[in-house]
Each structure stands twice: as C-alpha cells, then as structure tokens.
C-alpha positions as CSV (number, residue, x, y, z in Angstrom):
1,M,13.5,139.3,29.3
2,N,13.0,142.5,31.6
3,V,9.4,144.0,31.1
4,L,9.7,147.2,32.9
5,P,10.9,149.3,29.6
6,W,7.7,148.2,27.5
7,L,5.7,149.1,30.4
8,L,7.6,152.4,31.1
9,D,7.0,153.2,27.5
10,W,4.0,155.6,27.1
11,P,2.2,156.1,25.5
12,P,2.0,152.5,24.3
13,H,2.0,151.5,20.9
14,P,-1.9,151.0,19.3
15,L,-1.0,147.3,18.6
16,S,0.3,146.8,22.3
17,I,-3.2,147.9,23.1
18,V,-4.9,145.8,20.8
19,L,-2.9,142.7,21.7
20,F,-3.4,143.7,25.7
21,L,-7.3,144.3,25.1
22,L,-7.7,140.6,23.0
23,V,-5.5,138.4,25.0
24,T,-7.6,139.7,28.2
25,A,-10.7,139.3,26.1
26,F,-9.7,135.2,25.5
27,S,-8.7,134.7,29.2
28,V,-12.2,136.4,30.6
29,G,-13.7,134.6,28.0
30,T,-12.2,130.8,28.8
31,L,-13.2,131.2,32.2
32,V,-16.6,132.2,31.2
33,L,-17.2,129.5,29.0
34,F,-15.9,126.7,31.3
35,G,-16.6,127.9,35.0
36,G,-13.5,128.7,35.8
37,V,-11.8,126.5,38.9
38,V,-14.9,125.2,40.7
39,D,-14.7,124.0,44.8
40,D,-16.9,120.9,44.6
41,A,-18.8,121.0,47.9
42,S,-18.4,117.6,49.1
43,T,-21.5,116.5,51.4
44,D,-21.6,116.5,55.0
45,E,-21.7,112.7,55.0
46,V,-19.9,109.5,54.9
47,T,-21.0,107.7,51.5
48,I,-19.3,104.4,50.0
49,D,-18.4,105.3,46.7
50,A,-17.6,102.0,45.0
51,V,-17.3,97.9,45.5
52,D,-15.3,96.4,43.2
53,V,-15.4,92.4,44.8
54,S,-15.1,89.2,43.2
55,V,-16.1,85.7,44.8
56,R,-14.2,83.1,43.0
57,L,-14.6,78.9,44.3
58,N,-12.4,76.5,43.5
59,D,-13.8,72.8,44.0
60,E,-11.0,70.8,42.9
61,V,-7.6,69.9,44.4
62,Q,-5.2,70.0,41.6
63,Y,-1.1,69.5,42.3
64,P,1.2,69.5,39.2
65,D,2.6,67.0,37.7
66,T,6.1,66.2,38.9
67,E,8.1,63.3,36.2
68,N,10.1,60.6,38.0
69,G,10.1,61.7,41.5
70,S,11.7,65.6,40.4
71,I,12.3,68.5,42.3
72,Q,10.6,71.1,40.9
73,T,9.6,75.0,41.8
74,C,6.2,76.1,41.0
75,L,4.3,79.4,41.2
76,A,0.7,79.0,42.0
77,S,-1.6,81.0,40.1
78,G,-5.2,81.2,41.1
79,T,-7.9,80.4,44.0
80,P,-6.5,77.1,45.8
81,G,-8.1,74.0,45.6
82,D,-11.1,73.5,47.5
83,S,-11.0,77.3,48.7
84,V,-13.1,80.5,48.4
85,S,-11.4,83.5,47.3
86,I,-12.7,86.8,47.9
87,L,-10.6,89.9,46.1
88,G,-11.0,93.4,45.6
89,D,-11.7,97.1,46.9
90,V,-14.0,99.2,48.6
91,T,-14.1,103.0,48.1
92,V,-15.9,105.4,51.5
93,D,-15.3,108.9,51.0
94,I,-15.1,111.1,54.4
95,P,-15.7,114.6,54.3
96,H,-12.9,116.9,55.4
97,D,-15.3,118.0,57.6
98,F,-16.0,114.7,59.5
99,D,-15.0,114.7,63.4
100,T,-16.4,111.9,64.7
101,W,-13.2,109.2,65.1
102,P,-12.6,106.3,65.2
103,L,-14.4,105.2,62.0
104,V,-14.7,101.5,61.0
105,V,-15.6,100.1,57.6
106,D,-17.0,96.5,58.1
107,V,-17.1,94.5,55.2
108,R,-19.2,90.7,55.4
109,L,-19.7,88.5,52.8
110,A,-23.3,87.1,54.3
111,P,-23.7,83.1,53.2
112,I,-19.8,82.1,54.2
113,G,-20.1,84.7,57.7
114,E,-16.7,85.8,57.1
115,T,-16.1,89.7,58.2
116,S,-13.4,92.1,57.7
117,T,-12.9,95.2,60.1
118,T,-10.8,98.3,59.1
119,S,-10.1,101.3,61.1
120,V,-9.8,104.7,59.0
121,D,-8.4,107.5,60.2
122,E,-8.1,110.0,57.4
123,T,-10.4,111.9,55.6
124,G,-10.5,112.0,51.7
125,T,-11.2,109.0,49.3
126,Q,-9.7,106.1,51.1
127,G,-9.9,102.4,49.5
128,I,-10.4,99.6,51.9
129,D,-8.3,96.1,50.2
130,I,-10.4,93.0,50.8
131,F,-8.6,90.0,50.7
132,W,-9.7,86.2,52.0
133,L,-9.1,83.1,51.4
134,V,-11.2,80.5,53.1
135,E,-11.6,76.8,53.2
136,D,-15.1,76.0,51.3
137,D,-17.6,74.8,53.6
138,E,-20.2,73.6,50.4
139,T,-22.3,76.8,51.4
140,L,-21.1,78.0,47.9
141,S,-21.7,76.9,44.5
142,V,-20.2,78.7,40.8
143,G,-23.0,80.8,39.9
144,D,-24.8,81.7,43.3
145,T,-25.9,85.1,44.2
146,A,-23.4,85.9,47.3
147,T,-24.7,89.2,49.3
148,L,-21.8,91.4,50.8
149,Q,-22.2,94.0,52.9
150,V,-20.3,97.5,53.7
151,R,-21.3,99.0,56.9
152,V,-19.2,102.5,57.9
153,R,-19.6,102.9,61.8
154,A,-18.2,105.6,64.6
155,D,-19.2,106.0,67.9
156,G,-20.8,102.2,67.6
157,E,-23.2,103.6,65.7
158,T,-24.1,102.9,61.7
159,I,-23.5,106.1,59.6
160,T,-24.0,104.3,55.9
161,D,-24.4,101.0,54.7
162,S,-24.5,99.1,51.2
163,T,-25.4,95.7,50.0
164,R,-24.4,94.1,47.0
165,E,-25.3,91.1,45.1
166,L,-22.0,89.1,43.6
167,T,-22.2,86.4,41.4
168,V,-19.8,83.4,42.6
169,Q,-17.2,82.7,39.7
170,N,-15.6,79.5,38.7
171,D,-12.0,79.6,39.2
172,T,-9.3,77.2,39.0
173,R,-4.9,76.9,40.1
174,T,-2.6,76.9,37.6
175,Y,1.2,76.3,38.3
176,D,4.4,77.1,36.6
177,C,6.9,74.7,37.3
178,D,11.1,75.0,36.9
179,Q,12.0,71.8,36.5
180,S,15.8,72.3,36.1
181,L,17.2,71.2,39.4
182,A,18.0,67.2,39.3
183,P,16.4,65.0,41.4
184,P,17.9,64.3,44.8
185,T,20.8,61.2,44.6
186,G,22.4,59.5,47.3
187,V,20.0,60.1,49.9
188,V,21.4,58.3,53.2
189,G,19.3,57.9,55.9
C-alpha cells in the first residue's frame, strides 16, 4: 500500500481529517489512562526477593520388594531413608548499577549447620537453586521449625540478609520397579 498519494492529495477529505483526529485522540487517551511506558526505578540496594525452600525428613529406610530374588530396575522418588532433603530456590535482585563484585549468597539451615555458598556475577534478578540431601543426625523431627538464613555478601561484608522459619515436613520414598528382567541363571563362581 502506497501512502504517498494519500498524503499528497490536498486538501484532504473532511472524513480523513475526522478519522485522523479520532485515532490521535484515542492514542493519547490510552496513554493518559494507562500511564504509558514507565521505567521502573530500581532501588540501589541488593534485595532478597523470594525464598521458596522446603525441608523434608524421611525417618524410615525402605527398599523395594523383590520376588524370588528377581532382578529389577527401579526408579525411586522422594527423600531417601534416614535423610533430610532441602529443596527450593532463593531469588536475589541486584541493581544494574551495582559495582561491588564478587557477590556471594550464603544459604544456611541453622539446626543442621549446612551452608551453601553461591557466587553471583550478573545484575538483575538471579535465582539460586538449593538442593541438599544430608544424613539425618536426629537433630530435626517432623513438625519442628527450622531456621533458614540467607545472607548476601560483597567484599566480606553483609549487604542484606533474611531469615525464614520452615516447618519440617514428613517425606517418604517410593519405587517404580520394572520386573521384566529374568532372574540370573547358571552363574558359575
């Protein structure tokens, strides 16, 4: 579509003028009504935006049932027996004008003393994945409250920190086994 003949057709038709004014008024009205495009002014501080972590305890050691010594391929899910799993993520927001590097995020589960340290070298919203599987030392019980501490450091000094109280949840381990393999025969030693 060539717009040039339409623009050079002077004087314009009255209907064209009305249509132009309506489109312009609608566009300006939309910008006024919804505020247009706004650049969110980020704070000059590093913040811990979200902590989504769960603590699960499995006190029972359980193995899959086998039939007559058969060989099985099993896929396990859940927390292994006599173990504690700490799973989730922590979200940290780092302003674009932040210039003190390296930045270190420490995540610590106080009752069992486990600490994870992650180095962050980019600005913006950064997610830190937490995946710990530790042996149950009987420090925690199902229903207990565990304190999760998140600390962001730069140049050895703490910039910001956050503490969350997490309830220890009960977990189990289940097995999905494939019994299609035959038992071993004729094994000579």
